[in-house]
Backbone and ligand atoms as CSV (ligand in chain L), in Angstrom:
chain,resi,resn,atom,element,x,y,z
A,1,UNK,N,N,74.810,87.973,70.680
A,1,UNK,CA,C,75.848,89.013,70.600
A,1,UNK,C,C,77.189,88.413,71.011
A,2,UNK,N,N,78.220,88.638,70.236
A,2,UNK,CA,C,79.493,88.036,70.619
A,2,UNK,C,C,80.236,88.903,71.634
A,3,UNK,N,N,81.309,88.306,72.196
A,3,UNK,CA,C,82.041,88.965,73.277
A,3,UNK,C,C,82.603,90.306,72.860
A,4,UNK,N,N,83.066,90.388,71.600
A,4,UNK,CA,C,83.690,91.643,71.187
A,4,UNK,C,C,82.671,92.764,71.110
A,5,UNK,N,N,81.464,92.457,70.622
A,5,UNK,CA,C,80.440,93.501,70.517
A,5,UNK,C,C,80.047,94.021,71.900
A,6,UNK,N,N,80.168,93.149,72.914
A,6,UNK,CA,C,79.767,93.577,74.249
A,6,UNK,C,C,80.854,94.396,74.949
A,7,UNK,N,N,82.066,94.410,74.379
A,7,UNK,CA,C,83.148,95.166,75.005
A,7,UNK,C,C,82.858,96.654,74.903
A,8,UNK,N,N,83.191,97.398,75.941
A,8,UNK,CA,C,83.091,98.841,75.899
A,8,UNK,C,C,84.485,99.420,75.957
A,9,UNK,N,N,84.595,100.710,75.706
A,9,UNK,CA,C,85.884,101.389,75.790
A,9,UNK,C,C,86.489,101.138,77.170
A,10,UNK,N,N,87.796,100.894,77.178
A,10,UNK,CA,C,88.460,100.719,78.458
A,10,UNK,C,C,88.418,99.291,78.939
A,11,UNK,N,N,88.058,98.351,78.083
A,11,UNK,CA,C,88.121,96.950,78.449
A,11,UNK,C,C,87.046,96.526,79.417
A,12,UNK,N,N,85.956,97.244,79.515
A,12,UNK,CA,C,84.903,96.816,80.426
A,12,UNK,C,C,83.672,96.423,79.621
A,13,UNK,N,N,82.867,95.529,80.161
A,13,UNK,CA,C,81.564,95.273,79.581
A,13,UNK,C,C,80.580,94.988,80.690
A,14,UNK,N,N,79.295,95.122,80.387
A,14,UNK,CA,C,78.267,94.986,81.420
A,14,UNK,C,C,78.019,93.534,81.770
A,15,UNK,N,N,77.964,93.259,83.056
A,15,UNK,CA,C,77.459,91.993,83.542
A,15,UNK,C,C,75.939,92.142,83.526
A,16,UNK,N,N,75.256,91.419,82.628
A,16,UNK,CA,C,73.843,91.669,82.342
A,16,UNK,C,C,72.965,91.568,83.593
A,17,UNK,N,N,73.285,90.598,84.481
A,17,UNK,CA,C,72.432,90.387,85.647
A,17,UNK,C,C,72.618,91.485,86.690
A,18,UNK,N,N,73.869,91.796,87.000
A,18,UNK,CA,C,74.132,92.732,88.089
A,18,UNK,C,C,74.264,94.168,87.599
A,19,UNK,N,N,74.427,94.363,86.295
A,19,UNK,CA,C,74.645,95.696,85.741
A,19,UNK,C,C,75.866,96.359,86.370
A,20,UNK,N,N,76.832,95.553,86.756
A,20,UNK,CA,C,78.078,96.113,87.292
A,20,UNK,C,C,79.159,95.936,86.232
A,21,UNK,N,N,79.877,97.010,85.871
A,21,UNK,CA,C,80.888,96.855,84.817
A,21,UNK,C,C,81.958,95.836,85.211
A,22,UNK,N,N,82.343,95.014,84.234
A,22,UNK,CA,C,83.444,94.069,84.413
A,22,UNK,C,C,84.663,94.708,83.762
A,23,UNK,N,N,85.672,94.997,84.563
A,23,UNK,CA,C,86.886,95.639,84.043
A,23,UNK,C,C,87.932,94.572,83.769
A,24,UNK,N,N,88.377,94.520,82.526
A,24,UNK,CA,C,89.392,93.540,82.127
A,24,UNK,C,C,90.745,94.228,82.100
A,25,UNK,N,N,91.646,93.737,82.929
A,25,UNK,CA,C,92.983,94.317,83.075
A,25,UNK,C,C,93.993,93.195,82.955
A,26,UNK,N,N,95.110,93.459,82.298
A,26,UNK,CA,C,96.162,92.468,82.131
A,26,UNK,C,C,97.393,92.962,82.883
A,27,UNK,N,N,98.048,92.071,83.640
A,27,UNK,CA,C,99.187,92.498,84.462
A,27,UNK,C,C,100.359,91.541,84.281
A,28,UNK,N,N,101.559,92.055,84.609
A,28,UNK,CA,C,102.799,91.317,84.340
A,28,UNK,C,C,103.567,91.009,85.616
A,29,UNK,N,N,104.039,89.756,85.695
A,29,UNK,CA,C,104.966,89.356,86.752
A,29,UNK,C,C,106.342,89.283,86.093
A,30,UNK,N,N,107.144,90.328,86.339
A,30,UNK,CA,C,108.475,90.438,85.729
A,30,UNK,C,C,109.496,90.273,86.844
A,31,UNK,N,N,110.304,89.229,86.750
A,31,UNK,CA,C,111.264,88.956,87.830
A,31,UNK,C,C,112.670,88.869,87.262
A,32,UNK,N,N,113.626,89.298,88.068
A,32,UNK,CA,C,115.044,89.188,87.708
A,32,UNK,C,C,115.826,88.996,89.005
A,33,UNK,N,N,116.574,87.914,89.072
A,33,UNK,CA,C,117.407,87.626,90.246
A,33,UNK,C,C,116.623,87.783,91.546
A,34,UNK,N,N,115.483,87.119,91.642
A,34,UNK,CA,C,114.659,87.129,92.854
A,34,UNK,C,C,114.065,88.488,93.210
A,35,UNK,N,N,114.108,89.431,92.288
A,35,UNK,CA,C,113.434,90.711,92.532
A,35,UNK,C,C,112.273,90.836,91.559
A,36,UNK,N,N,111.238,91.555,92.000
A,36,UNK,CA,C,110.040,91.716,91.172
A,36,UNK,C,C,109.894,93.189,90.791
A,37,UNK,N,N,109.475,93.428,89.564
A,37,UNK,CA,C,109.304,94.801,89.075
A,37,UNK,C,C,107.872,95.257,89.357
A,38,UNK,N,N,107.762,96.373,90.085
A,38,UNK,CA,C,106.447,96.928,90.415
A,38,UNK,C,C,106.371,98.379,89.971
A,39,UNK,N,N,105.147,98.829,89.735
A,39,UNK,CA,C,104.923,100.241,89.414
A,39,UNK,C,C,104.037,100.852,90.489
A,40,UNK,N,N,104.209,102.164,90.653
A,40,UNK,CA,C,103.392,102.890,91.632
A,40,UNK,C,C,102.386,103.738,90.883
A,41,UNK,N,N,101.121,103.636,91.289
A,41,UNK,CA,C,100.059,104.374,90.613
A,41,UNK,C,C,100.233,105.879,90.819
A,42,UNK,N,N,99.719,106.627,89.860
A,42,UNK,CA,C,99.865,108.087,89.904
A,42,UNK,C,C,99.066,108.689,91.062
A,43,UNK,N,N,99.389,109.931,91.398
A,43,UNK,CA,C,98.627,110.677,92.413
A,43,UNK,C,C,97.212,110.935,91.897
A,44,UNK,N,N,96.257,111.008,92.835
A,44,UNK,CA,C,94.863,111.272,92.452
A,44,UNK,C,C,94.261,110.007,91.867
A,45,UNK,N,N,92.944,109.939,91.831
A,45,UNK,CA,C,92.293,108.792,91.202
A,45,UNK,C,C,92.288,107.554,92.085
A,46,UNK,N,N,91.849,106.468,91.463
A,46,UNK,CA,C,91.642,105.194,92.160
A,46,UNK,C,C,92.963,104.629,92.683
A,47,UNK,N,N,93.027,104.336,93.972
A,47,UNK,CA,C,94.198,103.670,94.573
A,47,UNK,C,C,95.500,104.439,94.321
A,48,UNK,N,N,95.432,105.745,94.489
A,48,UNK,CA,C,96.592,106.606,94.238
A,48,UNK,C,C,97.810,106.156,95.035
A,49,UNK,N,N,98.952,106.105,94.362
A,49,UNK,CA,C,100.255,105.788,94.941
A,49,UNK,C,C,100.376,104.364,95.490
A,50,UNK,N,N,99.387,103.524,95.235
A,50,UNK,CA,C,99.547,102.109,95.581
A,50,UNK,C,C,100.550,101.474,94.608
A,51,UNK,N,N,101.307,100.517,95.105
A,51,UNK,CA,C,102.187,99.731,94.231
A,51,UNK,C,C,101.382,98.603,93.620
A,52,UNK,N,N,101.740,98.197,92.417
A,52,UNK,CA,C,100.975,97.146,91.733
A,52,UNK,C,C,101.836,96.465,90.679
A,53,UNK,N,N,101.318,95.385,90.127
A,53,UNK,CA,C,101.975,94.728,89.003
A,53,UNK,C,C,101.706,95.587,87.765
A,54,UNK,N,N,102.753,95.894,86.982
A,54,UNK,CA,C,102.527,96.753,85.821
A,54,UNK,C,C,101.528,96.146,84.849
A,55,UNK,N,N,100.737,97.002,84.236
A,55,UNK,CA,C,99.730,96.530,83.283
A,55,UNK,C,C,98.636,97.551,83.128
A,56,UNK,N,N,97.518,97.131,82.563
A,56,UNK,CA,C,96.409,98.062,82.390
A,56,UNK,C,C,95.245,97.435,81.658
A,57,UNK,N,N,94.292,98.300,81.335
A,57,UNK,CA,C,93.021,97.848,80.761
A,57,UNK,C,C,93.189,97.381,79.322
A,58,UNK,N,N,92.395,96.382,78.965
A,58,UNK,CA,C,92.349,95.930,77.574
A,58,UNK,C,C,91.592,96.956,76.739
A,59,UNK,N,N,92.119,97.248,75.571
A,59,UNK,CA,C,91.363,98.030,74.591
A,59,UNK,C,C,90.477,97.082,73.795
A,60,UNK,N,N,89.367,97.594,73.219
A,60,UNK,CA,C,88.475,96.715,72.448
A,60,UNK,C,C,89.229,95.964,71.357
A,61,UNK,N,N,88.996,94.676,71.274
A,61,UNK,CA,C,89.605,93.866,70.223
A,61,UNK,C,C,90.967,93.300,70.583
A,62,UNK,N,N,91.565,93.738,71.686
A,62,UNK,CA,C,92.883,93.227,72.079
A,62,UNK,C,C,92.747,91.935,72.881
A,63,UNK,N,N,93.728,91.058,72.707
A,63,UNK,CA,C,93.842,89.914,73.613
A,63,UNK,C,C,94.538,90.419,74.882
A,64,UNK,N,N,94.430,89.659,75.986
A,64,UNK,CA,C,95.153,90.064,77.200
A,64,UNK,C,C,96.659,90.196,76.952
A,65,UNK,N,N,97.201,89.297,76.134
A,65,UNK,CA,C,98.647,89.341,75.856
A,65,UNK,C,C,99.021,90.594,75.065
A,66,UNK,N,N,98.207,90.919,74.032
A,66,UNK,CA,C,98.481,92.120,73.237
A,66,UNK,C,C,98.395,93.374,74.102
A,67,UNK,N,N,97.381,93.432,74.947
A,67,UNK,CA,C,97.211,94.599,75.825
A,67,UNK,C,C,98.410,94.751,76.744
A,68,UNK,N,N,98.917,93.627,77.238
A,68,UNK,CA,C,100.029,93.693,78.181
A,68,UNK,C,C,101.315,94.168,77.499
A,69,UNK,N,N,101.572,93.659,76.312
A,69,UNK,CA,C,102.760,94.110,75.557
A,69,UNK,C,C,102.683,95.628,75.348
A,70,UNK,N,N,101.517,96.120,74.940
A,70,UNK,CA,C,101.336,97.566,74.712
A,70,UNK,C,C,101.504,98.361,76.008
A,71,UNK,N,N,100.840,97.921,77.081
A,71,UNK,CA,C,100.876,98.660,78.350
A,71,UNK,C,C,102.283,98.727,78.940
A,72,UNK,N,N,103.014,97.621,78.855
A,72,UNK,CA,C,104.355,97.599,79.462
A,72,UNK,C,C,105.306,98.515,78.688
A,73,UNK,N,N,105.122,98.557,77.390
A,73,UNK,CA,C,105.927,99.486,76.574
A,73,UNK,C,C,105.569,100.932,76.937
A,74,UNK,N,N,104.264,101.237,77.039
A,74,UNK,CA,C,103.815,102.599,77.330
A,74,UNK,C,C,104.193,103.058,78.730
A,75,UNK,N,N,104.039,102.166,79.704
A,75,UNK,CA,C,104.218,102.561,81.108
A,75,UNK,C,C,105.670,102.598,81.535
A,76,UNK,N,N,106.441,101.575,81.124
A,76,UNK,CA,C,107.813,101.465,81.646
A,76,UNK,C,C,108.868,101.281,80.562
A,77,UNK,N,N,108.457,101.273,79.290
A,77,UNK,CA,C,109.423,101.245,78.189
A,77,UNK,C,C,110.146,99.926,77.995
A,78,UNK,N,N,109.553,98.834,78.452
A,78,UNK,CA,C,110.161,97.517,78.247
A,78,UNK,C,C,109.444,96.775,77.134
A,79,UNK,N,N,110.213,95.970,76.401
A,79,UNK,CA,C,109.620,95.045,75.439
A,79,UNK,C,C,109.589,93.677,76.114
A,80,UNK,N,N,108.416,93.068,76.144
A,80,UNK,CA,C,108.279,91.783,76.836
A,80,UNK,C,C,107.896,90.690,75.854
A,81,UNK,N,N,108.323,89.453,76.182
A,81,UNK,CA,C,108.050,88.278,75.352
A,81,UNK,C,C,107.835,87.072,76.252
A,82,UNK,N,N,107.358,85.997,75.625
A,82,UNK,CA,C,107.213,84.698,76.309
A,82,UNK,C,C,106.326,84.812,77.544
A,83,UNK,N,N,105.083,85.220,77.318
A,83,UNK,CA,C,104.130,85.384,78.410
A,83,UNK,C,C,103.471,84.045,78.737
A,84,UNK,N,N,103.437,83.711,80.015
A,84,UNK,CA,C,102.789,82.478,80.469
A,84,UNK,C,C,101.731,82.833,81.508
A,85,UNK,N,N,100.497,82.363,81.339
A,85,UNK,CA,C,99.493,82.636,82.375
A,85,UNK,C,C,99.967,82.062,83.710
A,86,UNK,N,N,99.879,82.852,84.769
A,86,UNK,CA,C,100.418,82.430,86.065
A,86,UNK,C,C,99.342,82.411,87.155
A,87,UNK,N,N,98.447,83.383,87.126
A,87,UNK,CA,C,97.381,83.472,88.130
A,87,UNK,C,C,96.349,84.463,87.612
A,88,UNK,N,N,95.223,84.530,88.300
A,88,UNK,CA,C,94.285,85.608,87.954
A,88,UNK,C,C,93.570,86.079,89.193
A,89,UNK,N,N,93.025,87.308,89.079
A,89,UNK,CA,C,92.275,87.933,90.163
A,89,UNK,C,C,90.845,88.140,89.710
A,90,UNK,N,N,89.908,87.843,90.599
A,90,UNK,CA,C,88.509,88.206,90.396
A,90,UNK,C,C,88.082,88.917,91.664
A,91,UNK,N,N,87.915,90.247,91.575
A,91,UNK,CA,C,87.729,91.044,92.794
A,91,UNK,C,C,86.611,92.067,92.606
A,92,UNK,N,N,85.721,92.122,93.580
A,92,UNK,CA,C,84.611,93.077,93.551
A,92,UNK,C,C,85.045,94.375,94.216
A,93,UNK,N,N,85.185,95.430,93.412
A,93,UNK,CA,C,85.552,96.747,93.949
A,93,UNK,C,C,84.307,97.579,94.289
A,94,UNK,N,N,83.144,96.964,94.263
A,94,UNK,CA,C,81.918,97.683,94.625
A,94,UNK,C,C,81.271,98.321,93.413
A,95,UNK,N,N,81.938,99.294,92.817
A,95,UNK,CA,C,81.365,99.960,91.647
A,95,UNK,C,C,81.702,99.225,90.355
A,96,UNK,N,N,82.726,98.333,90.391
A,96,UNK,CA,C,83.053,97.507,89.223
A,96,UNK,C,C,83.667,96.209,89.718
A,97,UNK,N,N,83.678,95.224,88.822
A,97,UNK,CA,C,84.314,93.944,89.151
A,97,UNK,C,C,85.571,93.811,88.302
A,98,UNK,N,N,86.678,93.539,88.961
A,98,UNK,CA,C,87.967,93.429,88.265
A,98,UNK,C,C,88.267,91.965,87.943
A,99,UNK,N,N,88.576,91.710,86.669
A,99,UNK,CA,C,89.086,90.400,86.251
A,99,UNK,C,C,90.465,90.648,85.651
A,100,UNK,N,N,91.483,90.101,86.302
A,100,UNK,CA,C,92.858,90.456,85.922
A,100,UNK,C,C,93.758,89.225,85.854
A,101,UNK,N,N,94.079,88.764,84.632
A,101,UNK,CA,C,95.101,87.734,84.516
A,101,UNK,C,C,96.482,88.333,84.772
A,102,UNK,N,N,97.315,87.550,85.451
A,102,UNK,CA,C,98.702,87.956,85.690
A,102,UNK,C,C,99.591,86.983,84.924
A,103,UNK,N,N,100.376,87.512,84.007
A,103,UNK,CA,C,101.259,86.692,83.166
A,103,UNK,C,C,102.696,86.784,83.673
A,104,UNK,N,N,103.347,85.628,83.764
A,104,UNK,CA,C,104.785,85.639,84.026
A,104,UNK,C,C,105.499,85.967,82.712
A,105,UNK,N,N,106.435,86.886,82.781
A,105,UNK,CA,C,107.150,87.345,81.590
A,105,UNK,C,C,108.466,86.576,81.490
A,106,UNK,N,N,108.633,85.834,80.406
A,106,UNK,CA,C,109.819,85.000,80.238
A,106,UNK,C,C,111.056,85.768,79.824
A,107,UNK,N,N,110.878,86.801,78.994
A,107,UNK,CA,C,112.012,87.606,78.516
A,107,UNK,C,C,111.584,89.058,78.410
A,108,UNK,N,N,112.504,89.949,78.747
A,108,UNK,CA,C,112.227,91.374,78.521
A,108,UNK,C,C,113.496,92.068,78.076
A,109,UNK,N,N,113.317,93.183,77.385
A,109,UNK,CA,C,114.431,93.958,76.849
A,109,UNK,C,C,114.235,95.412,77.258
A,110,UNK,N,N,115.361,96.079,77.584
A,110,UNK,CA,C,115.298,97.491,77.956
A,110,UNK,C,C,115.520,97.683,79.440
A,111,UNK,N,N,115.490,98.948,79.835
A,111,UNK,CA,C,115.666,99.332,81.247
A,111,UNK,C,C,114.389,100.029,81.689
A,112,UNK,N,N,113.803,99.615,82.828
A,112,UNK,CA,C,112.530,100.212,83.235
A,112,UNK,C,C,112.635,101.721,83.484
A,113,UNK,N,N,111.679,102.444,82.944
A,113,UNK,CA,C,111.591,103.899,83.160
A,113,UNK,C,C,110.145,104.224,83.537
A,114,UNK,N,N,109.969,105.225,84.397
A,114,UNK,CA,C,108.615,105.628,84.817
A,114,UNK,C,C,108.031,106.566,83.763
A,115,UNK,N,N,107.541,105.999,82.662
A,115,UNK,CA,C,107.039,106.807,81.543
A,115,UNK,C,C,105.607,107.266,81.782
A,116,UNK,N,N,104.756,106.371,82.284
A,116,UNK,CA,C,103.343,106.716,82.488
A,116,UNK,C,C,102.850,106.159,83.821
A,117,UNK,N,N,103.740,106.189,84.816
A,117,UNK,CA,C,103.429,105.745,86.182
A,117,UNK,C,C,104.150,106.716,87.118
A,118,UNK,N,N,103.782,106.715,88.393
A,118,UNK,CA,C,104.469,107.608,89.337
A,118,UNK,C,C,105.909,107.155,89.539
A,119,UNK,N,N,106.105,105.825,89.663
A,119,UNK,CA,C,107.454,105.282,89.878
A,119,UNK,C,C,107.475,103.830,89.453
A,120,UNK,N,N,108.692,103.352,89.178
A,120,UNK,CA,C,108.884,101.929,88.873
A,120,UNK,C,C,110.135,101.489,89.615
A,121,UNK,N,N,110.128,100.280,90.184
A,121,UNK,CA,C,111.296,99.827,90.950
A,121,UNK,C,C,111.305,98.315,91.075
A,122,UNK,N,N,112.530,97.795,91.293
A,122,UNK,CA,C,112.709,96.372,91.586
A,122,UNK,C,C,112.683,96.187,93.103
A,123,UNK,N,N,112.033,95.131,93.557
A,123,UNK,CA,C,111.933,94.861,94.999
A,123,UNK,C,C,112.281,93.411,95.305
A,124,UNK,N,N,113.077,93.215,96.375
A,124,UNK,CA,C,113.232,91.879,96.948
A,124,UNK,C,C,111.882,91.498,97.546
A,125,UNK,N,N,111.520,90.225,97.468
A,125,UNK,CA,C,110.184,89.824,97.937
A,125,UNK,C,C,109.862,90.278,99.368
A,126,UNK,N,N,110.748,90.051,100.373
A,126,UNK,CA,C,110.353,90.431,101.733
A,126,UNK,C,C,110.003,91.910,101.869
A,127,UNK,N,N,110.610,92.784,101.053
A,127,UNK,CA,C,110.329,94.220,101.178
A,127,UNK,C,C,108.929,94.580,100.687
A,128,UNK,N,N,108.265,93.666,99.983
A,128,UNK,CA,C,106.889,93.920,99.553
A,128,UNK,C,C,105.937,94.047,100.749
A,129,UNK,N,N,106.358,93.484,101.882
A,129,UNK,CA,C,105.498,93.557,103.082
A,129,UNK,C,C,105.333,95.002,103.561
A,130,UNK,N,N,106.256,95.887,103.183
A,130,UNK,CA,C,106.189,97.291,103.627
A,130,UNK,C,C,105.417,98.176,102.647
A,131,UNK,N,N,104.991,97.639,101.517
A,131,UNK,CA,C,104.311,98.451,100.503
A,131,UNK,C,C,102.793,98.330,100.626
A,132,UNK,N,N,102.096,99.323,100.079
A,132,UNK,CA,C,100.627,99.276,100.047
A,132,UNK,C,C,100.187,98.862,98.646
A,133,UNK,N,N,99.379,97.786,98.594
A,133,UNK,CA,C,98.892,97.227,97.325
A,133,UNK,C,C,97.378,97.375,97.231
A,134,UNK,N,N,96.831,97.339,96.016
A,134,UNK,CA,C,95.372,97.265,95.869
A,134,UNK,C,C,94.866,95.989,96.556
A,135,UNK,N,N,93.686,96.040,97.161
A,135,UNK,CA,C,93.172,94.852,97.856
A,135,UNK,C,C,93.089,93.623,96.955
A,136,UNK,N,N,92.836,93.830,95.679
A,136,UNK,CA,C,92.708,92.703,94.747
A,136,UNK,C,C,93.998,91.899,94.641
A,137,UNK,N,N,95.136,92.524,94.960
A,137,UNK,CA,C,96.432,91.882,94.739
A,137,UNK,C,C,96.844,90.939,95.858
A,138,UNK,N,N,96.148,90.969,96.979
A,138,UNK,CA,C,96.623,90.207,98.146
A,138,UNK,C,C,96.751,88.708,97.867
A,139,UNK,N,N,95.780,88.063,97.178
A,139,UNK,CA,C,95.956,86.630,96.869
A,139,UNK,C,C,97.147,86.377,95.929
A,140,UNK,N,N,97.424,87.313,95.050
A,140,UNK,CA,C,98.572,87.149,94.143
A,140,UNK,C,C,99.878,87.204,94.924
A,141,UNK,N,N,99.944,88.133,95.871
A,141,UNK,CA,C,101.153,88.263,96.682
A,141,UNK,C,C,101.350,87.014,97.534
A,142,UNK,N,N,100.258,86.490,98.078
A,142,UNK,CA,C,100.353,85.258,98.879
A,142,UNK,C,C,100.883,84.120,98.018
A,143,UNK,N,N,100.411,84.046,96.776
A,143,UNK,CA,C,100.862,82.980,95.866
A,143,UNK,C,C,102.330,83.154,95.496
A,144,UNK,N,N,102.736,84.398,95.262
A,144,UNK,CA,C,104.126,84.684,94.905
A,144,UNK,C,C,105.070,84.333,96.062
A,145,UNK,N,N,104.683,84.701,97.262
A,145,UNK,CA,C,105.506,84.381,98.432
A,145,UNK,C,C,105.560,82.859,98.642
A,146,UNK,N,N,104.412,82.211,98.523
A,146,UNK,CA,C,104.362,80.753,98.742
A,146,UNK,C,C,105.283,80.024,97.764
A,147,UNK,N,N,105.338,80.524,96.535
A,147,UNK,CA,C,106.197,79.913,95.522
A,147,UNK,C,C,107.665,79.930,95.948
A,148,UNK,N,N,108.029,80.923,96.760
A,148,UNK,CA,C,109.418,81.066,97.238
A,148,UNK,C,C,109.583,80.508,98.654
A,149,UNK,N,N,108.559,79.807,99.158
A,149,UNK,CA,C,108.640,79.246,100.505
A,149,UNK,C,C,108.467,80.294,101.592
A,150,UNK,N,N,107.844,81.434,101.274
A,150,UNK,CA,C,107.639,82.509,102.254
A,150,UNK,C,C,106.145,82.678,102.506
A,151,UNK,N,N,105.817,83.427,103.558
A,151,UNK,CA,C,104.401,83.725,103.806
A,151,UNK,C,C,104.159,85.221,103.664
A,152,UNK,N,N,102.965,85.560,103.233
A,152,UNK,CA,C,102.569,86.964,103.089
A,152,UNK,C,C,101.247,87.157,103.822
A,153,UNK,N,N,101.071,88.224,104.623
A,153,UNK,CA,C,102.098,89.235,104.929
A,153,UNK,C,C,103.075,88.695,105.942
L,1,8GT,N1,N,97.880,97.153,86.414
L,1,8GT,C1,C,97.316,96.748,87.538
L,1,8GT,N2,N,96.043,97.140,87.845
L,1,8GT,C2,C,95.520,96.694,88.996
L,1,8GT,C3,C,96.257,95.861,89.881
L,1,8GT,N3,N,95.473,95.584,90.957
L,1,8GT,C4,C,94.293,96.222,90.785
L,1,8GT,O1,O,93.338,96.214,91.560
L,1,8GT,N4,N,94.316,96.903,89.594
L,1,8GT,C5,C,93.207,97.717,89.121
L,1,8GT,O2,O,93.020,97.525,87.747
L,1,8GT,C6,C,92.762,98.766,87.103
L,1,8GT,C7,C,93.949,99.045,86.214
L,1,8GT,O3,O,93.644,99.837,85.190
L,1,8GT,P1,P,94.539,101.100,84.854
L,1,8GT,O4,O,95.843,101.088,85.597
L,1,8GT,O5,O,94.558,101.242,83.402
L,1,8GT,O6,O,93.580,102.089,85.528
L,1,8GT,P2,P,93.702,103.633,85.615
L,1,8GT,O7,O,92.541,104.019,86.444
L,1,8GT,O8,O,95.082,104.013,86.058
L,1,8GT,O9,O,93.528,103.995,84.082
L,1,8GT,P3,P,93.027,105.300,83.425
L,1,8GT,O10,O,93.741,106.402,84.139
L,1,8GT,O11,O,93.464,105.080,82.011
L,1,8GT,O12,O,91.533,105.283,83.614
L,1,8GT,C8,C,92.627,99.792,88.183
L,1,8GT,O13,O,91.292,99.883,88.610
L,1,8GT,C9,C,93.477,99.190,89.303
L,1,8GT,O14,O,93.112,99.615,90.557
L,1,8GT,C10,C,97.583,95.469,89.541
L,1,8GT,O15,O,98.303,94.762,90.265
L,1,8GT,N5,N,98.047,95.948,88.359
């Protein structure tokens, strides 16, 4: 069976041995003048009101890059280009396992709007220490800070 046939709605597929869904999510590192663009998750549901890197689940048949272009347009109304793989997360959330590539965005067009998120905002790196992030994001934040010669938290 090929990878596409094993995909389920919402970008997840079964890990045959553990029977734990693998959730495939694509996320964006969008930076401008030393500030990073983050979105805040909606009220209710998983990790409500946590800040995170904008992005979302892969739809069946999409590449991570295609999913990210679609999600960023839907969530914050930006058109993004020149995606470069930067890091990835592999995190066990208990009921599912998250696999999330984070792409650095080379170019974007438009002004961020909170279209399908609770909020969207630009943050100076040190101010990220005051925000609440999903546990899966902590290694990404450490890597982002280290790149700028800073430590997280
Ligand atoms: N976009 C994004 N998702 C993340 C990050 N960190 C992290 O753990 N996730 C997890 O990856 C999944 C993202 O999928 P999503 O945003 O489409 O999930 P959702 O539950 O809001 O979608 P849904 O309402 O369509 O079901 C969530 O389980 C979320 O908790 C991150 O930095 N960015």
